[in-house]
N, C-alpha and C positions, 0 to 999 in steps of 0.2 A: 627485257631478256635474253633478245638476239646477242647483247653484247654480252653478254653472262652467260651463253653457249658459244660463244666464237672464241673468248679470251681462255674459258676453261679447257677449249682442245687445244690446246697450244702444250697440253702438258702432254697430249696425245696423239702429237706427232709421229711420234717414236713408234708408238705403237699400232701405225697404221701400214695397211699391208703393200707392200713395194710398188711401182707404178711398172706396168706389165711392161711397157716401153719409156725411154724417158721422157721427160715432160720438152713440150715445144712450144719455144716463143718466139714470134717476128719480131724482127730490130729493125723499124723503118726509117731512115734515115740519109739526106744524103750522101751521093756517092761521088760528085762531081760537081763543076760551079763554084760557084761564091761560098757555096753552104759547105763544102766539099770537109773542111777543118772542121767543124762544129759535129759534120757527118761523124769525122771518124772519131771523134770525142765520146761519142753514141756506143761505137760497135768497141772500142777499146772498154771503156767501163764496162758493157753490157757482158762483155769475152771473159773479165777479170773474177766476175761474180759466177757465169752460168761455169764457166771451166772448174772451177770448185766445189760446184754441186751436181755437175753431171747433166747440166742442161740443153739439150740441144737448141741452137739458134742457128732462123732461118731468115737472111739477111736479104732485105725489098729496099729496092732503088726508092728516092721521095725526091722526086724532081718539084716539088712547090708550085706547080701549075695549078692553074684554076682545071676543075672537071678531072683531077688525077685521083680524086677519093676512092670512086666505087670500082678502080680496076685495081688500087690498092689492098681494098675490101677482098676481092675475088686474089688478090696472090694469096693475102694471109691463110682465105679460108682453103683454096689449094693446096696450102704447104702443110695443111694438119694443124697448123698452130691453135694451142690451148689461149692463148693470150698475143696481146701487140705492145711495143712498147717505143719509144721516139716521139716521131710527131711533130716536128718540128715548126710543121706549118701550116696552118686553119686548111689549107687547100685541099692538105692531104686527108682529112677526114669530115669534110662536107661531102654528103652524098653516100659516103661509105659504111657510116656510122650505121644507119641500120640495117646493112645486112650483115654487120657484124655482133648487134643484136639478135638477127634473124638468129645467129648461129651460135647464140653465148659465148662470145668471145667479148672478153673485156680488153677494152685499150688506153694505155697510161700516158700521154701529153708531157714528154718533160718540158715544154717549152709555149705554148697555145697560155694566151690569158684571154683573149678576145670571149667577155661574159656572155654574148649572144648565144654561141655556141653551146653553151651549159645551159644554159634555160634552156634550150632546144631542148639538150638530154633529159633534161633532168622531166620536162614537160614529156615526151616520149622513151621513158623510163631508160635508158639506152644505158650500156654498163661503160660507159665512158668516164673516166678521173684523171686528176689533174695534182701531179708534182710540182709544178709548178707554181710557184706565187698569182693572187688572181691581182687584176689590175687595180686593186684601190689597196692591197697591202703595205709599197712602200710606202704608199703616202700616211697611211695610218703608224704604219711602223716610227716615221719618223716626228707625227704629233706626238706619238706617244712618249720618246725620250724628251725632246723640248718640253712639253709638260712636265715631266718626271725630274730632271734636271737642269730645268734652265726658268722657271716656275717664278723665281724673284730675280733674274736678270732681265737688262738692255737687249731686247731681244732683235736682231731686221731678217729681215727675207729679200733676198737678192735670187732674179732668174735673168738667166739669156737672152730672152724674147725666144726661144723657138717653142716648138708647141710643146714636147713632153718638156722643157723647164719651166715654161710658165702656168703648164697645169698643174705640174706636181707643186709648184709654188704656192699657187691660187689653194692648190686643196688642204695645204698644207696650214694657210693663213685662216683658212676658212672653218678649218678645227680647233687652231689656237683662240681664235676670236671667239668661237660659240663655244668657249670653256672658260673666257673670260679674260687670256693674255692676248693682247694688242699688240705688235710687232711697233717698237719707236721708227721706225725707219724702213721703205720696200720702196726697189727699186729694179729698172732692168737696163743692167749693162750690155757692151756691145764684145760678144764674145771675137778671139780670135786674137785679140791686141797684143802688142809686147810686156806690154806695162797698162799697169789699172790705180798708179800712184792716186789720181781725181777721185776716183772711187772710193777709196780707200781714207781719204783725209775726209772727205764725204763723212765714211760712216764715223770717224776719230771726232768730228765736231757733234751724231747722232747722242754722244757717249755710247754704243755701242758695243758689247762686250762679247756679245755670239752672235753667232750668223749663219741662217742657212742658204746655203747659195745652189740653186736646181741650173745646173751647166755641168759641160763635161771636166775631167780631170785636170787640163792643161790649165784654162781659165780658173779654175780654184785652187793649182798650184802657182798662179801669177798671183792673185789676191794676198796669198798666205806671203810668199816673199818679198811683196811692195809692203804689207802689214807689219812686218817682222824688221823693213828697211823703216819704217814709219814710227817705230818703236809703240806699234798699236799690238797690248796683248789683247788677241782678236781666238774664239775659241772657234773652230770652225768644221760644220758639218754638212757632208754632201750627200748626196743618194747613191744609184749602184752603180750610175755611169760613171763612180770614180774605180771603180775595176777596169782598168783602161792602161796602155803602155804607160809607165811611166816617164815620159818624152816628151816635147824638149826639156820643159819645164819639172823638174824633179820634185816631189812633195815635200813639203816640210812635215817633221816628224810630229806627230800631236795630231795630227788633220784626221778626224771622225769622219765615215760617211755610213752607210743604212746600205747593208748588201748580204749578201748568200756566205757563208763562209767556205771555202774550199778546201777545207783541211777534214778531213776522214777524222767520224765520229763514232760514240759507241764502245762496246768491250771490243770489237775487233782492230778499232782501229790504229795501234801502233802492228798489227799486222799485215795487214793493208796496207800502209804507210812505208813499210819496208817492202812489197811488192811492188810496190809503184817504184819505187825507186830501186829495186834489181831489173826492171823492164822498163826503167827509163820512161813512163807516163808520167808527163804530169798533172795533178791533180784541180784540173779546171777545166771551168765551162762544164758538159756535161756529162764529164767523165763520173762523178760521183752518184749523180740522179742516176745515171741509166743501171751501175753497178748496185744503187737500191732498189728501184723497180723490181732486177730481176730478180731479188734479192725478198721484196714483197711477195712476187708472184709464185716464187718457191715456196716458199713459208703459208700462202691463203691455198696451194694445189694441196698442199702438205691438210690442211684445216678441212679442206673440200670433200679431199677422200677420206677423215676422218671421221668428220660428221655428216657426210653425205649430203653434204650443200653446196648449192652450183657457186664455181667462181667467183661470179660478182659479187656473191651474197656473203663471200670469205672475206672480200678486202674492206665490208664498209664497220666501221664502228673496232675494228681487229687492233690493237697497239704492235707494231713491226719495229725490233730494232733493225735499223737499216747504218750504211755509212755514214747517211745526213743525221745520227743520232735517232729520237723517236719517232715514227710515222702513224699517223692515224686517219682514215679518211672517214670521214664523215657522212649524214646521210644523202648530201648534197655531192656526195662524190668530189669535193675541197679539202685540202687539207685541215686539219682541225685546228692549227696552231698556225703561227704569222712566222715563218722559216727564215723571214729576215732579219739580220742582228747587229749590232753595233759594233764595228770594228773600228782600228785604230792604226793609224800609219806608222811603223817602227821601221826604224832601218833602210829596208827596201818590201815590204812588207805589209797588207794589211791582216792586225788580227786580234781577233776576236775577242770585246772586253769580256771579263770573266762575268758572268751572269747575277753574282753578288755586289758588285759595282754598278748594274745598269741599270 
């Protein structure tokens, strides 16, 4: 019933009385240090959306230091913000979420994937929402694609021995074997090598034609290049780590990856792309997520005003059109749909594989 009411309210937003003052949102992001570049992406995306919607933004420094959460929450409340976005670090939320909950101020993280924080949020009924995928989403999408597209093929799984690479490969393997697909070959390779001919030749002997690689972009590029040299027809799939600088070894066309699509989506995609070009802003990292978060909160504020509901309640179960495409938060305050997409390297960029062939 609640979902129906909120969805129906979308048509009533235009009839809602105008706010006595502009909607004020807090943008919590780093302004210095190692994460300054990421913080600037957040601010760029937020301002692009806010300027179009006449929303006032208050920028709050995110230090990503332990114990900083309460101070950030105090700054958000003192600024009179109705909601806050950003939060690239979990330290910015720990200790601060209870204060925001007390004031009825929802917080949308664009980055934090820590399960424990969401579990605490659900337990305490804090208005904390995650626009980023959860920590299991990448492995789930990889497994889904392999089971859907490679079920009848000889599949190999490789990892680079790092904690992230091994955990990702192990999660994919467990999911595949649970569904009855046993890889013909699994191995851990040594990363950072100039060539991987020995590994490629071992793959060739197993008869593998499809391989998932839990490793960084350059290692994948080296393996793809050496497979081509050995005349091994190999379809290669990597994870989100593939979205990195295409150097020193360039990727071969056709290499696949599961990642987040960094091109504007939705009805306003063309206009937003033109605006990004005009302002010389690259749609990478947190630019589009920050834009989407501001758009979501603007729409939710309209619903809240029209329906007389609390702003956090207006965020749950409502489909929002954003620069990331349709976005809906479930009752658990997580994304209702996995945001990872199948991407293919073509020329000099990853492009989304059309849904009809996924």
